[in-house]
Structure formats: structure tokens, C-alpha cells
Backbone as numpy.savetxt, mean C-alpha at the origin, in Angstrom:
# Nx Ny Nz CAx CAy CAz Cx Cy Cz
-3.15 13.29 73.20 -3.15 12.08 72.11 -1.93 11.21 72.84
-2.00 10.19 72.03 -0.67 9.40 72.73 0.02 9.16 71.33
1.13 8.74 71.59 1.87 8.36 70.35 1.31 7.03 69.28
1.27 6.26 70.22 0.34 4.87 69.68 -0.83 5.62 68.91
-1.58 6.18 69.32 -2.72 7.05 68.65 -2.63 7.78 67.02
-1.64 8.50 67.43 -0.75 9.33 65.79 -0.67 8.19 65.29
0.54 7.10 65.67 0.60 6.06 64.72 -0.23 5.61 63.73
-1.48 5.16 64.40 -2.64 4.45 63.96 -3.36 5.35 62.73
-3.58 7.08 63.43 -4.20 7.69 62.31 -2.82 7.75 61.12
-1.50 8.07 61.31 -0.79 8.17 60.27 -0.64 6.98 59.32
-0.70 5.89 60.38 -1.13 4.77 59.16 -2.08 4.48 58.35
-3.24 4.82 58.76 -4.56 4.67 58.41 -4.35 5.55 56.87
-3.57 6.62 57.17 -3.75 7.72 55.89 -2.75 7.29 54.81
-1.42 6.55 55.34 -0.38 6.14 54.58 -1.22 4.47 54.00
-1.52 4.12 54.44 -1.67 2.59 54.04 -2.09 2.33 53.18
-3.09 1.66 52.33 -3.57 1.68 51.18 -4.53 2.98 50.50
-4.20 3.71 49.71 -5.42 4.38 49.21 -6.33 3.84 48.64
-7.66 4.54 48.71 -8.55 3.47 47.81 -8.83 3.25 46.44
-9.05 2.20 46.04 -8.64 1.94 44.57 -9.53 2.68 43.64
-9.42 3.17 42.68 -10.19 3.83 41.77 -10.64 2.59 41.09
-12.22 3.12 40.73 -12.41 1.44 39.59 -12.80 2.26 38.09
-12.20 1.16 37.39 -12.07 1.77 36.07 -13.42 2.13 35.37
-13.34 3.05 34.48 -14.76 3.25 33.65 -14.63 2.25 32.48
-15.59 1.14 32.03 -15.48 0.33 31.70 -16.01 0.69 30.01
-16.83 1.86 30.32 -17.34 2.53 28.76 -15.87 3.22 28.28
-15.17 4.39 29.06 -14.24 4.52 28.64 -12.69 3.76 28.17
-12.68 3.11 28.69 -11.57 1.78 28.13 -11.92 1.26 26.80
-13.19 1.09 26.68 -13.74 0.92 25.19 -13.38 1.54 24.58
-13.61 2.96 24.80 -13.85 4.26 23.87 -11.92 4.27 23.38
-11.31 4.15 24.61 -9.82 3.98 24.38 -9.13 2.91 23.23
-10.06 1.89 23.55 -9.79 0.84 22.37 -9.83 0.85 21.42
-11.27 1.46 21.24 -11.39 1.34 19.51 -11.08 2.39 18.70
-10.95 3.57 19.72 -9.93 4.97 19.08 -8.51 4.79 19.00
-7.84 3.68 19.23 -6.82 3.33 19.09 -6.59 2.32 17.85
-7.44 1.36 17.97 -7.73 0.50 16.73 -7.64 1.59 14.97
-8.90 2.37 15.49 -9.23 3.89 14.17 -7.49 4.20 13.95
-7.17 4.54 14.86 -5.74 5.34 14.35 -4.89 4.30 13.66
-4.79 2.98 14.25 -3.63 2.33 13.76 -4.39 1.88 11.94
-5.72 2.07 11.91 -5.99 1.38 10.73 -5.83 2.44 9.80
-6.13 4.07 10.24 -5.80 4.80 9.48 -4.47 5.24 8.85
-3.26 4.57 9.87 -1.94 4.45 9.41 -2.03 3.25 8.55
-2.56 2.39 8.69 -2.09 1.25 7.75 -2.68 1.51 6.49
-3.93 2.13 6.44 -4.29 2.59 5.25 -3.23 3.64 4.49
-2.64 5.21 5.20 -2.18 5.85 4.38 -0.83 5.07 3.99
-0.18 4.71 4.88 1.34 3.52 4.49 0.99 2.24 3.36
-0.08 1.74 3.36 -0.14 0.65 2.50 -0.60 0.85 1.05
-2.11 1.07 1.52 -3.31 1.11 0.55 -3.15 2.16 -0.27
-2.91 3.44 -0.04 -2.66 4.66 -0.81 -1.65 4.86 -1.50
-0.50 4.07 -1.18 0.74 4.02 -2.52 -0.20 2.76 -3.21
-0.51 1.90 -3.23 -0.59 0.77 -4.32 -1.88 1.61 -5.33
-2.99 2.40 -4.54 -4.00 2.45 -5.65 -3.20 3.83 -6.31
-1.94 4.62 -5.86 -1.29 5.74 -6.86 -0.90 5.00 -7.89
-0.22 3.56 -7.82 0.48 3.31 -8.27 -0.18 2.19 -9.60
-1.61 1.70 -9.07 -2.32 1.12 -10.24 -2.61 2.59 -11.13
-3.43 3.07 -10.96 -3.25 4.90 -11.35 -2.65 4.87 -12.27
-1.48 5.06 -12.05 -0.16 5.11 -13.27 -0.19 4.34 -14.02
-0.25 3.03 -13.83 -0.12 1.56 -14.55 -1.11 1.79 -15.43
-2.60 2.01 -15.09 -3.49 2.10 -15.98 -3.31 3.54 -16.79
-3.05 4.80 -16.51 -2.89 5.36 -17.34 -1.84 5.33 -18.59
-0.97 4.56 -18.18 0.27 4.02 -18.91 -0.21 3.37 -20.22
-1.07 1.95 -19.93 -1.71 1.15 -20.53 -2.48 2.11 -21.55
-3.18 2.87 -21.16 -3.97 3.89 -21.92 -3.36 4.44 -23.05
-2.43 4.89 -22.80 -1.22 5.81 -23.62 -0.28 4.67 -24.45
-0.20 3.55 -24.06 0.42 2.81 -24.94 0.23 2.43 -26.40
1.19 2.83 -27.16 1.27 2.64 -28.80 2.17 1.88 -29.50
1.92 1.68 -30.24 3.13 0.54 -31.29 4.24 1.33 -31.93
5.33 0.49 -30.94 6.33 0.92 -31.39 6.90 1.74 -29.85
6.16 1.20 -28.55 7.01 1.22 -27.39 7.50 0.23 -26.63
8.82 0.49 -26.19 9.37 -0.56 -25.61 8.63 -0.83 -24.19
8.66 -2.17 -24.23 8.07 -2.93 -22.75 8.79 -3.29 -22.07
8.32 -3.78 -21.00 8.98 -4.99 -20.12 7.69 -5.53 -19.20
7.25 -6.52 -19.23 6.05 -7.41 -18.81 6.42 -7.77 -17.35
5.81 -8.20 -16.54 5.58 -8.98 -14.99 6.75 -9.88 -15.09
6.68 -10.59 -16.25 7.73 -11.92 -16.19 9.07 -11.58 -16.14
9.54 -10.07 -16.79 10.97 -10.18 -17.50 11.35 -10.23 -19.12
10.06 -10.33 -19.58 10.48 -10.19 -21.07 10.16 -8.44 -21.32
11.69 -8.42 -22.23 11.52 -7.01 -22.70 11.12 -7.07 -24.46
10.10 -6.08 -24.82 9.48 -6.34 -25.94 9.60 -4.75 -26.90
8.99 -5.02 -27.89 8.45 -3.78 -28.67 7.19 -3.65 -28.89
6.41 -3.16 -28.49 4.91 -2.99 -28.69 4.59 -3.30 -30.87
4.20 -4.52 -31.13 3.85 -4.09 -32.43 1.97 -3.71 -32.63
1.29 -4.53 -32.25 -0.03 -4.10 -32.12 -0.75 -4.13 -30.92
-2.19 -3.28 -30.82 -2.82 -3.73 -29.11 -4.60 -3.86 -29.76
-4.96 -4.86 -29.09 -6.17 -5.41 -29.21 -6.29 -4.83 -27.54
-8.07 -5.47 -27.66 -8.85 -5.08 -26.17 -7.86 -5.52 -25.39
-7.86 -6.95 -24.99 -7.26 -7.30 -23.49 -5.53 -8.24 -24.43
-5.52 -7.99 -25.19 -3.61 -8.36 -25.64 -3.06 -7.68 -26.27
-1.67 -7.48 -25.99 -0.79 -6.67 -26.78 0.32 -7.71 -27.69
0.23 -6.97 -29.02 1.77 -8.18 -29.81 2.90 -7.29 -29.56
3.65 -8.31 -29.04 4.85 -7.18 -28.78 6.03 -8.28 -29.56
7.05 -7.92 -30.02 8.16 -8.08 -30.85 9.63 -8.43 -29.50
9.84 -9.59 -29.30 10.73 -9.58 -28.36 12.23 -10.65 -29.25
13.46 -9.79 -29.05 14.82 -10.41 -30.04 14.12 -10.86 -31.63
13.42 -12.07 -31.80 13.18 -12.32 -33.32 12.00 -13.29 -33.03
11.42 -12.81 -32.19 10.18 -13.85 -31.60 9.09 -12.76 -31.61
7.54 -13.35 -31.80 6.64 -12.46 -31.72 5.62 -13.15 -31.16
5.29 -12.16 -29.61 4.80 -12.80 -28.65 3.35 -11.93 -28.40
2.01 -12.86 -27.82 0.86 -11.85 -27.57 0.81 -12.23 -26.16
0.75 -10.82 -25.50 0.77 -10.94 -23.98 -0.70 -10.10 -23.82
-1.26 -10.75 -22.31 -1.93 -9.63 -21.60 -1.73 -8.40 -21.32
-2.33 -7.41 -21.66 -2.19 -5.76 -21.25 -1.50 -5.86 -19.63
-2.59 -6.57 -19.08 -2.26 -6.72 -17.56 -0.83 -7.17 -17.07
-0.10 -7.58 -17.69 1.35 -8.21 -17.63 2.56 -6.90 -18.16
2.13 -6.14 -18.47 3.12 -4.89 -18.60 3.35 -4.23 -17.37
4.38 -4.13 -17.03 4.85 -3.56 -15.62 5.18 -2.22 -15.99
6.28 -2.02 -16.99 6.25 -0.74 -17.52 6.88 -0.67 -18.85
6.80 0.90 -19.16 7.45 1.15 -20.51 8.72 2.03 -20.35
9.36 1.61 -20.87 11.12 1.85 -21.15 11.24 2.84 -22.12
10.62 3.00 -23.04 11.12 3.73 -24.22 9.97 4.17 -25.28
9.25 5.63 -25.08 8.01 5.79 -26.02 8.74 6.27 -27.38
8.44 5.41 -27.99 9.15 6.08 -29.31 7.66 6.24 -30.00
6.95 5.32 -30.09 5.72 5.34 -30.71 5.74 5.26 -32.03
7.11 4.84 -32.63 6.98 4.34 -34.33 7.65 3.06 -34.42
6.58 2.67 -35.34 7.07 0.82 -35.33 8.13 0.94 -35.89
8.37 1.65 -36.93 9.54 1.60 -37.94 10.78 1.13 -36.99
11.12 1.65 -35.72 12.05 1.42 -35.13 12.26 -0.06 -34.29
11.09 -0.65 -34.47 10.82 -2.15 -34.04 12.37 -2.67 -34.02
12.98 -2.68 -35.37 14.10 -3.61 -35.90 15.16 -2.69 -35.49
15.73 -2.88 -34.07 16.94 -2.84 -33.80 18.26 -3.67 -34.21
């Protein structure tokens, strides 16, 4: 063999390796798998804590009784006077207000004694 023949043989081997054809089904499975993993992470980070907070608020509203000090979502601080089906009567300063149960953001003090409402 001559040097030219060896160079051609060597060039043939190192030139461009044959390109691999991508498997479209495999790529699609990878994409769906990645999307599923992202959705699970979003569920764990965003939706699960919100559900937990909502359940805690529901149990708080069920345990609410006259005399408890509350804060509404609009920032009104008051003492519960009476509880109806959908509304709560509260006293804030010298004013009696009727607000929806859904506006209660948190219970700050669970005294449960209506006699302590005049502080």
C-alpha cells in the first residue's frame, strides 16, 4: 500500500461518523415524562400547602365561638358576638359589624367568653 492509500483509508475512518437517527417515539416519551415531573413538583410546591391552609381555616371556623378575637381578611380586628349560618357579628372598638365567615383570616385569641368582649 502506498502512503496515499493509507491516507484515504484513515480519512475515511475519521471523516464523519454516520449520524444516528433519533427515535421520535423515545423523544416524545422523554417530553411527556419531563412534563409529568414538572407537574408533580408544581403540585407539591403550590397546591398542597394551599389545601392544608384551607383545611386549617375550615376547622378554625367550625371551632369559632362567641368571645373569640379575630382578624378579618380586610384587617378588621374584633371580638365575635354571635355566629349565624354564613355571617358573624363582631364588635370592633365601639362598632358592631356583621361580616361573612369567609372573611375571617385568623383567630388571635380563643377566650370563648362573651363577658370579656368589653376590654
